[in-house]
C-alpha positions, 0 to 999 in steps of 0.5 A: 337735178343737173343737166349733162351733155354727151357727144362729140366736142362740137356738140358738147361745146354748144351746150357749154356755151348755153350754160350746161356745166356737166359735159362729157366728150365721147372720143372712144368707147361711148359705153364707158362714158354712159356708165360714168354719166349714169354713176352721178346721182345729181344728173337727171337729164342727159342730152346726146346726139343720135350719132353718139347713141348709135355708137353704143352696144345694143345692151347699153342702148336698151339701158339708156332707153329704159333708164328713169334716171337719168333721162336721156334725150337723144337729138336727131336731125332725121326725125321731126321735132314732133316725132322726137317729142312723141318718143320722149313722152312715150318713154317717160309716161309709158303711153302714146298720146298720139294714138 
């Protein structure tokens, strides 16, 4: 399984420097980029930023949040790392380990 980065040019460049080969720059319609990423069977994890996630239609947001493969990791600066981890585990396992 491959990891992909999706977002603006600065966001994606950081992941490319870290060695991520699959990168998708969102310049226009973020929905089309998500559809393209989801069409690749070899991509298991997609790292994106909240700004890019917010550009998606409500239907596509729901699709991203419920997709088993690829799993989308949405990085945000406005929630704590613990809260972000909590949301990822809850989405992946279907249970809230903090309760």
